[in-house]
Structure formats: C-alpha cells, structure tokens
The first five atom37 places (N, CA, C, CB, O) and aatype in JSON, in Angstrom:
{
  "aatype": [12, 1, 15, 1, 13, 15, 0, 13, 0, 10, 7, 16, 0, 3, 15, 19, 1, 18, 10, 19, 6, 16, 8, 8, 14, 3, 18, 1, 14, 11, 3, 13, 6, 5, 3, 10, 11, 7, 15, 12, 6, 7, 16, 1, 17, 16, 15, 10, 5, 19, 1, 2, 0, 7, 6, 15, 7, 3, 16, 7, 19, 19, 6, 13, 19, 0, 7, 13, 13, 18, 7, 7, 5, 19, 7, 6, 10, 1, 6, 4, 15, 8, 13, 19, 1, 6, 11, 7, 1, 17, 10, 18, 16, 16, 7, 15],
  "atom_mask": [
    [1, 1, 1, 1, 1],
    [1, 1, 1, 1, 1],
    [1, 1, 1, 1, 1],
    [1, 1, 1, 1, 1],
    [1, 1, 1, 1, 1],
    [1, 1, 1, 1, 1],
    [1, 1, 1, 1, 1],
    [1, 1, 1, 1, 1],
    [1, 1, 1, 1, 1],
    [1, 1, 1, 1, 1],
    [1, 1, 1, 0, 1],
    [1, 1, 1, 1, 1],
    [1, 1, 1, 1, 1],
    [1, 1, 1, 1, 1],
    [1, 1, 1, 1, 1],
    [1, 1, 1, 1, 1],
    [1, 1, 1, 1, 1],
    [1, 1, 1, 1, 1],
    [1, 1, 1, 1, 1],
    [1, 1, 1, 1, 1],
    [1, 1, 1, 1, 1],
    [1, 1, 1, 1, 1],
    [1, 1, 1, 1, 1],
    [1, 1, 1, 1, 1],
    [1, 1, 1, 1, 1],
    [1, 1, 1, 1, 1],
    [1, 1, 1, 1, 1],
    [1, 1, 1, 1, 1],
    [1, 1, 1, 1, 1],
    [1, 1, 1, 1, 1],
    [1, 1, 1, 1, 1],
    [1, 1, 1, 1, 1],
    [1, 1, 1, 1, 1],
    [1, 1, 1, 1, 1],
    [1, 1, 1, 1, 1],
    [1, 1, 1, 1, 1],
    [1, 1, 1, 1, 1],
    [1, 1, 1, 0, 1],
    [1, 1, 1, 1, 1],
    [1, 1, 1, 1, 1],
    [1, 1, 1, 1, 1],
    [1, 1, 1, 0, 1],
    [1, 1, 1, 1, 1],
    [1, 1, 1, 1, 1],
    [1, 1, 1, 1, 1],
    [1, 1, 1, 1, 1],
    [1, 1, 1, 1, 1],
    [1, 1, 1, 1, 1],
    [1, 1, 1, 1, 1],
    [1, 1, 1, 1, 1],
    [1, 1, 1, 1, 1],
    [1, 1, 1, 1, 1],
    [1, 1, 1, 1, 1],
    [1, 1, 1, 0, 1],
    [1, 1, 1, 1, 1],
    [1, 1, 1, 1, 1],
    [1, 1, 1, 0, 1],
    [1, 1, 1, 1, 1],
    [1, 1, 1, 1, 1],
    [1, 1, 1, 0, 1],
    [1, 1, 1, 1, 1],
    [1, 1, 1, 1, 1],
    [1, 1, 1, 1, 1],
    [1, 1, 1, 1, 1],
    [1, 1, 1, 1, 1],
    [1, 1, 1, 1, 1],
    [1, 1, 1, 0, 1],
    [1, 1, 1, 1, 1],
    [1, 1, 1, 1, 1],
    [1, 1, 1, 1, 1],
    [1, 1, 1, 0, 1],
    [1, 1, 1, 0, 1],
    [1, 1, 1, 1, 1],
    [1, 1, 1, 1, 1],
    [1, 1, 1, 0, 1],
    [1, 1, 1, 1, 1],
    [1, 1, 1, 1, 1],
    [1, 1, 1, 1, 1],
    [1, 1, 1, 1, 1],
    [1, 1, 1, 1, 1],
    [1, 1, 1, 1, 1],
    [1, 1, 1, 1, 1],
    [1, 1, 1, 1, 1],
    [1, 1, 1, 1, 1],
    [1, 1, 1, 1, 1],
    [1, 1, 1, 1, 1],
    [1, 1, 1, 1, 1],
    [1, 1, 1, 0, 1],
    [1, 1, 1, 1, 1],
    [1, 1, 1, 1, 1],
    [1, 1, 1, 1, 1],
    [1, 1, 1, 1, 1],
    [1, 1, 1, 1, 1],
    [1, 1, 1, 1, 1],
    [1, 1, 1, 0, 1],
    [1, 1, 1, 1, 1]
  ],
  "atom_positions": [
    [[-17.36, 5.55, 16.19], [-16.43, 4.99, 15.24], [-17.14, 4.08, 14.27], [-15.32, 4.25, 15.96], [-16.9, 4.14, 13.06]],
    [[-18.0, 3.23, 14.77], [-18.71, 2.29, 13.88], [-19.58, 3.04, 12.88], [-19.57, 1.32, 14.7], [-19.69, 2.64, 11.72]],
    [[-20.2, 4.12, 13.32], [-21.05, 4.86, 12.39], [-20.22, 5.54, 11.3], [-21.89, 5.91, 13.14], [-20.65, 5.63, 10.16]],
    [[-19.03, 6.01, 11.66], [-18.16, 6.62, 10.64], [-17.65, 5.57, 9.66], [-16.97, 7.34, 11.32], [-17.58, 5.83, 8.46]],
    [[-17.3, 4.38, 10.16], [-16.89, 3.3, 9.28], [-18.02, 2.96, 8.31], [-16.47, 2.05, 10.09], [-17.8, 2.82, 7.11]],
    [[-19.23, 2.84, 8.83], [-20.39, 2.53, 7.99], [-20.59, 3.58, 6.91], [-21.65, 2.41, 8.84], [-20.92, 3.26, 5.78]],
    [[-20.38, 4.83, 7.27], [-20.51, 5.91, 6.28], [-19.46, 5.75, 5.18], [-20.38, 7.3, 6.95], [-19.77, 5.9, 4.0]],
    [[-18.21, 5.46, 5.55], [-17.18, 5.21, 4.54], [-17.56, 4.02, 3.66], [-15.81, 4.97, 5.22], [-17.39, 4.07, 2.45]],
    [[-18.08, 2.96, 4.28], [-18.43, 1.75, 3.55], [-19.58, 2.01, 2.57], [-18.81, 0.63, 4.52], [-19.57, 1.48, 1.45]],
    [[-20.56, 2.8, 2.97], [-21.69, 3.1, 2.08], [-21.27, 4.0, 0.92], [-22.82, 3.75, 2.87], [-21.66, 3.76, -0.22]],
    [[-20.49, 5.02, 1.21], [-19.97, 5.91, 0.17], [-21.0, 6.76, -0.55], [0.0, 0.0, 0.0], [-20.76, 7.18, -1.68]],
    [[-22.14, 7.02, 0.06], [-23.19, 7.81, -0.57], [-23.0, 9.3, -0.27], [-24.59, 7.33, -0.1], [-22.16, 9.68, 0.55]],
    [[-23.79, 10.12, -0.94], [-23.75, 11.56, -0.67], [-24.13, 11.84, 0.78], [-24.7, 12.32, -1.64], [-23.53, 12.71, 1.42]],
    [[-25.12, 11.12, 1.3], [-25.5, 11.29, 2.7], [-24.36, 10.88, 3.63], [-26.75, 10.47, 3.02], [-24.15, 11.48, 4.68]],
    [[-23.61, 9.84, 3.23], [-22.47, 9.39, 4.03], [-21.39, 10.46, 4.1], [-21.88, 8.1, 3.44], [-20.82, 10.71, 5.16]],
    [[-21.12, 11.09, 2.97], [-20.12, 12.16, 2.93], [-20.55, 13.29, 3.85], [-19.91, 12.67, 1.49], [-19.74, 13.82, 4.61]],
    [[-21.81, 13.67, 3.77], [-22.34, 14.74, 4.63], [-22.18, 14.35, 6.11], [-23.84, 15.02, 4.29], [-21.77, 15.18, 6.92]],
    [[-22.49, 13.1, 6.45], [-22.35, 12.63, 7.83], [-20.89, 12.71, 8.29], [-22.87, 11.2, 7.97], [-20.61, 13.15, 9.4]],
    [[-19.96, 12.29, 7.43], [-18.54, 12.34, 7.8], [-18.07, 13.77, 8.01], [-17.7, 11.66, 6.72], [-17.27, 14.03, 8.92]],
    [[-18.54, 14.68, 7.2], [-18.19, 16.09, 7.38], [-18.76, 16.59, 8.71], [-18.72, 16.95, 6.2], [-18.07, 17.27, 9.47]],
    [[-20.02, 16.26, 8.98], [-20.68, 16.73, 10.2], [-20.06, 16.16, 11.47], [-22.15, 16.37, 10.16], [-20.13, 16.79, 12.53]],
    [[-19.46, 14.97, 11.39], [-18.88, 14.34, 12.58], [-17.36, 14.51, 12.65], [-19.23, 12.86, 12.6], [-16.7, 13.88, 13.48]],
    [[-16.82, 15.35, 11.8], [-15.39, 15.7, 11.82], [-15.3, 17.12, 12.4], [-14.73, 15.62, 10.37], [-15.85, 18.06, 11.83]],
    [[-14.61, 17.26, 13.51], [-14.55, 18.55, 14.19], [-14.08, 19.63, 13.21], [-13.6, 18.48, 15.42], [-13.07, 19.45, 12.53]],
    [[-14.79, 20.76, 13.13], [-14.44, 21.8, 12.15], [-13.03, 22.36, 12.33], [-15.43, 22.93, 12.24], [-12.41, 22.77, 11.35]],
    [[-12.52, 22.38, 13.55], [-11.16, 22.91, 13.76], [-10.08, 21.98, 13.21], [-10.92, 23.13, 15.23], [-8.93, 22.39, 13.07]],
    [[-10.45, 20.74, 12.89], [-9.48, 19.75, 12.4], [-9.77, 19.31, 10.97], [-9.47, 18.54, 13.32], [-9.09, 18.42, 10.45]],
    [[-10.74, 19.92, 10.34], [-11.11, 19.56, 8.97], [-10.12, 20.17, 7.98], [-12.56, 20.02, 8.65], [-9.92, 21.39, 7.98]],
    [[-9.51, 19.34, 7.15], [-8.61, 19.9, 6.14], [-9.38, 20.72, 5.1], [-7.83, 18.77, 5.44], [-10.59, 20.54, 4.92]],
    [[-8.67, 21.59, 4.43], [-9.26, 22.34, 3.33], [-9.69, 21.33, 2.26], [-8.25, 23.4, 2.74], [-9.01, 20.33, 2.05]],
    [[-10.81, 21.58, 1.61], [-11.35, 20.7, 0.57], [-11.68, 19.31, 1.1], [-10.36, 20.59, -0.57], [-11.64, 18.33, 0.35]],
    [[-12.0, 19.21, 2.37], [-12.26, 17.91, 3.01], [-13.35, 17.12, 2.3], [-12.63, 18.11, 4.45], [-13.17, 15.94, 2.01]],
    [[-14.47, 17.77, 2.02], [-15.59, 17.06, 1.4], [-15.2, 16.5, 0.04], [-16.8, 17.98, 1.27], [-15.51, 15.36, -0.28]],
    [[-14.52, 17.3, -0.77], [-14.08, 16.85, -2.1], [-13.07, 15.71, -1.97], [-13.46, 18.03, -2.89], [-13.13, 14.73, -2.72]],
    [[-12.15, 15.82, -1.03], [-11.15, 14.76, -0.81], [-11.83, 13.46, -0.39], [-10.12, 15.2, 0.26], [-11.43, 12.38, -0.81]],
    [[-12.87, 13.57, 0.45], [-13.61, 12.38, 0.87], [-14.22, 11.67, -0.33], [-14.71, 12.76, 1.87], [-14.1, 10.46, -0.47]],
    [[-14.88, 12.44, -1.17], [-15.52, 11.85, -2.34], [-14.48, 11.12, -3.2], [-16.24, 12.93, -3.18], [-14.74, 10.01, -3.67]],
    [[-13.34, 11.73, -3.4], [-12.29, 11.11, -4.2], [-11.75, 9.85, -3.58], [0.0, 0.0, 0.0], [-11.5, 8.86, -4.28]],
    [[-11.56, 9.87, -2.26], [-10.99, 8.69, -1.6], [-11.97, 7.54, -1.54], [-10.53, 9.05, -0.21], [-11.57, 6.38, -1.43]],
    [[-13.26, 7.84, -1.6], [-14.28, 6.79, -1.53], [-14.43, 6.05, -2.86], [-15.62, 7.39, -1.11], [-14.86, 4.9, -2.88]],
    [[-14.09, 6.71, -3.95], [-14.24, 6.08, -5.25], [-13.29, 4.91, -5.38], [-13.99, 7.1, -6.38], [-12.08, 5.05, -5.21]],
    [[-13.84, 3.76, -5.67], [-13.02, 2.58, -5.9], [-12.57, 1.86, -4.64], [0.0, 0.0, 0.0], [-11.92, 0.82, -4.74]],
    [[-12.89, 2.38, -3.47], [-12.5, 1.71, -2.23], [-13.72, 0.98, -1.66], [-11.93, 2.73, -1.2], [-14.79, 1.57, -1.52]],
    [[-13.54, -0.27, -1.35], [-14.61, -1.05, -0.72], [-14.13, -1.44, 0.68], [-14.98, -2.33, -1.58], [-13.2, -2.24, 0.83]],
    [[-14.76, -0.87, 1.68], [-14.42, -1.17, 3.08], [-15.1, -2.47, 3.45], [-14.84, -0.01, 4.05], [-16.31, -2.62, 3.24]],
    [[-14.34, -3.42, 4.0], [-14.84, -4.77, 4.19], [-15.0, -5.2, 5.63], [-13.94, -5.72, 3.51], [-15.81, -6.09, 5.92]],
    [[-14.27, -4.6, 6.56], [-14.36, -5.05, 7.94], [-13.87, -3.98, 8.9], [-13.56, -6.34, 8.14], [-13.09, -3.1, 8.54]],
    [[-14.35, -4.07, 10.13], [-13.91, -3.17, 11.19], [-13.74, -3.98, 12.46], [-14.91, -2.01, 11.4], [-14.65, -4.68, 12.9]],
    [[-12.55, -3.87, 13.05], [-12.29, -4.48, 14.35], [-11.86, -3.36, 15.31], [-11.19, -5.6, 14.25], [-10.8, -2.76, 15.14]],
    [[-12.69, -3.11, 16.29], [-12.33, -2.13, 17.31], [-11.47, -2.87, 18.33], [-13.6, -1.48, 17.99], [-11.91, -3.82, 18.96]],
    [[-10.23, -2.41, 18.47], [-9.27, -3.08, 19.35], [-9.33, -2.55, 20.78], [-7.87, -2.92, 18.81], [-9.14, -3.29, 21.74]],
    [[-9.61, -1.26, 20.9], [-9.63, -0.64, 22.22], [-10.41, 0.67, 22.1], [-8.18, -0.39, 22.77], [-10.36, 1.33, 21.06]],
    [[-11.12, 1.03, 23.13], [-11.86, 2.29, 23.15], [-11.97, 2.77, 24.58], [-13.27, 2.13, 22.51], [-12.08, 1.98, 25.52]],
    [[-11.92, 4.07, 24.74], [-12.07, 4.63, 26.07], [-12.36, 6.1, 26.0], [0.0, 0.0, 0.0], [-12.14, 6.77, 24.99]],
    [[-12.87, 6.6, 27.1], [-13.14, 8.03, 27.19], [-12.77, 8.53, 28.56], [-14.62, 8.33, 26.88], [-12.77, 7.8, 29.55]],
    [[-12.47, 9.8, 28.59], [-12.17, 10.48, 29.84], [-12.78, 11.87, 29.73], [-10.62, 10.55, 30.13], [-12.27, 12.73, 29.02]],
    [[-13.87, 12.06, 30.44], [-14.57, 13.34, 30.31], [-15.12, 13.5, 28.91], [0.0, 0.0, 0.0], [-15.91, 12.68, 28.44]],
    [[-14.71, 14.56, 28.25], [-15.19, 14.85, 26.9], [-14.18, 14.52, 25.81], [-15.58, 16.29, 26.8], [-14.25, 15.07, 24.71]],
    [[-13.24, 13.63, 26.1], [-12.31, 13.16, 25.07], [-12.4, 11.64, 25.0], [-10.85, 13.62, 25.37], [-12.65, 10.97, 26.0]],
    [[-12.18, 11.12, 23.82], [-12.24, 9.68, 23.61], [-11.22, 9.23, 22.59], [0.0, 0.0, 0.0], [-10.78, 10.01, 21.75]],
    [[-10.86, 7.96, 22.69], [-9.9, 7.36, 21.77], [-10.43, 5.99, 21.36], [-8.47, 7.23, 22.42], [-10.93, 5.24, 22.19]],
    [[-10.33, 5.69, 20.05], [-10.72, 4.38, 19.53], [-9.57, 3.86, 18.69], [-12.04, 4.47, 18.71], [-9.16, 4.49, 17.71]],
    [[-9.06, 2.7, 19.07], [-8.03, 2.03, 18.28], [-8.72, 0.96, 17.46], [-6.89, 1.42, 19.2], [-9.48, 0.15, 18.0]],
    [[-8.46, 0.95, 16.14], [-9.18, 0.01, 15.27], [-8.3, -0.45, 14.11], [-10.45, 0.66, 14.73], [-7.25, 0.11, 13.82]],
    [[-8.79, -1.52, 13.48], [-8.22, -2.0, 12.23], [-9.38, -2.13, 11.26], [-7.45, -3.38, 12.42], [-10.37, -2.81, 11.55]],
    [[-9.28, -1.47, 10.1], [-10.33, -1.53, 9.09], [-9.76, -2.17, 7.82], [-10.9, -0.12, 8.79], [-8.72, -1.75, 7.32]],
    [[-10.46, -3.17, 7.33], [-10.05, -3.84, 6.1], [-10.68, -3.17, 4.89], [0.0, 0.0, 0.0], [-11.81, -2.68, 4.96]],
    [[-9.95, -3.16, 3.78], [-10.49, -2.58, 2.55], [-9.93, -3.29, 1.34], [-10.17, -1.09, 2.48], [-8.96, -4.05, 1.41]],
    [[-10.57, -3.04, 0.22], [-10.15, -3.55, -1.08], [-10.07, -2.35, -2.01], [-11.15, -4.65, -1.62], [-11.05, -1.62, -2.16]],
    [[-8.92, -2.14, -2.65], [-8.73, -0.99, -3.54], [-7.75, -1.36, -4.64], [-8.21, 0.26, -2.75], [-6.67, -1.89, -4.38]],
    [[-8.14, -1.08, -5.87], [-7.24, -1.31, -7.0], [-6.74, -2.74, -7.11], [0.0, 0.0, 0.0], [-5.59, -2.98, -7.47]],
    [[-7.61, -3.69, -6.81], [-7.23, -5.09, -6.89], [-6.39, -5.58, -5.73], [0.0, 0.0, 0.0], [-5.92, -6.72, -5.74]],
    [[-6.19, -4.74, -4.73], [-5.36, -5.09, -3.59], [-6.19, -5.08, -2.3], [-4.17, -4.12, -3.47], [-7.08, -4.25, -2.12]],
    [[-5.87, -6.02, -1.43], [-6.47, -6.06, -0.09], [-5.54, -5.29, 0.84], [-6.69, -7.54, 0.4], [-4.32, -5.45, 0.77]],
    [[-6.1, -4.48, 1.71], [-5.28, -3.72, 2.65], [-5.99, -3.52, 3.96], [0.0, 0.0, 0.0], [-7.14, -3.93, 4.14]],
    [[-5.3, -2.88, 4.87], [-5.92, -2.55, 6.15], [-5.39, -1.21, 6.64], [-5.66, -3.65, 7.19], [-4.24, -0.83, 6.38]],
    [[-6.24, -0.52, 7.34], [-5.9, 0.75, 7.97], [-5.92, 0.53, 9.46], [-6.88, 1.89, 7.54], [-6.93, 0.11, 10.03]],
    [[-4.8, 0.81, 10.09], [-4.71, 0.75, 11.56], [-4.61, 2.18, 12.06], [-3.48, -0.13, 12.04], [-3.76, 2.94, 11.61]],
    [[-5.48, 2.52, 12.99], [-5.48, 3.9, 13.46], [-5.94, 3.97, 14.9], [-6.38, 4.78, 12.59], [-6.68, 3.12, 15.39]],
    [[-5.47, 4.99, 15.56], [-5.94, 5.37, 16.87], [-6.62, 6.73, 16.66], [-4.75, 5.44, 17.95], [-5.96, 7.75, 16.52]],
    [[-7.96, 6.72, 16.65], [-8.73, 7.93, 16.38], [-9.05, 8.66, 17.66], [-10.03, 7.59, 15.63], [-9.37, 8.05, 18.69]],
    [[-8.96, 9.98, 17.6], [-9.22, 10.83, 18.76], [-10.51, 11.62, 18.51], [-8.02, 11.79, 19.03], [-10.75, 12.12, 17.41]],
    [[-11.32, 11.71, 19.55], [-12.61, 12.39, 19.47], [-12.78, 13.35, 20.64], [-13.76, 11.36, 19.45], [-12.17, 13.18, 21.7]],
    [[-13.61, 14.35, 20.43], [-14.05, 15.23, 21.52], [-15.58, 15.25, 21.49], [-13.45, 16.68, 21.38], [-16.19, 15.13, 20.43]],
    [[-16.17, 15.41, 22.67], [-17.63, 15.5, 22.76], [-18.0, 16.95, 22.93], [-18.18, 14.64, 23.94], [-17.55, 17.63, 23.86]],
    [[-18.83, 17.42, 22.02], [-19.34, 18.8, 22.09], [-20.85, 18.76, 21.94], [-18.7, 19.7, 20.98], [-21.37, 18.17, 21.0]],
    [[-21.53, 19.38, 22.88], [-23.0, 19.41, 22.88], [-23.58, 18.01, 22.76], [-23.51, 20.3, 21.74], [-24.58, 17.8, 22.07]],
    [[-22.94, 17.05, 23.44], [-23.43, 15.69, 23.47], [-23.09, 14.84, 22.26], [0.0, 0.0, 0.0], [-23.52, 13.69, 22.18]],
    [[-22.34, 15.37, 21.31], [-22.02, 14.65, 20.07], [-20.51, 14.44, 19.96], [-22.54, 15.41, 18.84], [-19.74, 15.37, 20.16]],
    [[-20.1, 13.21, 19.63], [-18.68, 12.91, 19.46], [-18.23, 13.34, 18.07], [-18.41, 11.4, 19.67], [-18.86, 13.02, 17.06]],
    [[-17.11, 14.09, 18.04], [-16.55, 14.6, 16.79], [-15.11, 14.11, 16.65], [-16.62, 16.15, 16.74], [-14.32, 14.2, 17.59]],
    [[-14.79, 13.6, 15.47], [-13.45, 13.14, 15.17], [-12.49, 14.34, 15.08], [-13.44, 12.33, 13.84], [-12.83, 15.37, 14.5]],
    [[-11.31, 14.2, 15.67], [-10.31, 15.28, 15.57], [-9.11, 14.83, 14.76], [-9.86, 15.74, 16.96], [-8.82, 15.4, 13.71]],
    [[-8.4, 13.8, 15.23], [-7.18, 13.36, 14.56], [-7.04, 11.84, 14.65], [-5.95, 14.04, 15.17], [-7.72, 11.18, 15.44]],
    [[-6.16, 11.33, 13.85], [-5.82, 9.91, 13.9], [-4.32, 9.73, 13.83], [0.0, 0.0, 0.0], [-3.62, 10.51, 13.19]],
    [[-3.85, 8.71, 14.49], [-2.42, 8.43, 14.43], [-2.19, 6.94, 14.31], [-1.7, 8.97, 15.68], [-1.04, 6.49, 14.25]]
  ]
}
C-alpha cells in the first residue's frame, strides 16, 4: 500500500507503470493507464495513514486514509483496499 501511495504521490511515468503492474489485470478498468495519468494531473498527495492491515493466506486488506490537495481544496480518501498475492507479489484488486 505504501509503495502504491508513493507512486501516486510521485506521479511520474515510472509511477504510472508501477501502478499498472501492481493492479491485478482481472480488475483493471478499460483505459486504466490513461485514466491514471489524468487523475494524477493537478493532484498532490500529502499524507498516508494506514489504519488497519491484515492478510489471510494469499488475500490482504489495508484500510487507510490518504490526504491530498486538488483544485485549491484539501481532501482525503478513505478506502479499504483489497489485494491478492500471486507469484509472491501483492496485486490490488478493489477498494471500498
């Protein structure tokens, strides 16, 4: 989770590639890479607080609050992210 947050915060081409690679292909929306680039423009991610994390076998959940600044407004994203481990690598599936 922290590495994905860092990638969003950096907003570089390498970051976008990393986010695509760590997003499970079965859960990737159409035009995901393009949508990522668009959502990163003008957004400055400022903080990450992991509230809870756990795993059971090859599934994991991370509950977090991420602070951001966008369009002159301060905001936060609260999410419970779900991951699966495949070939030793954690991949993001969904968030709620």
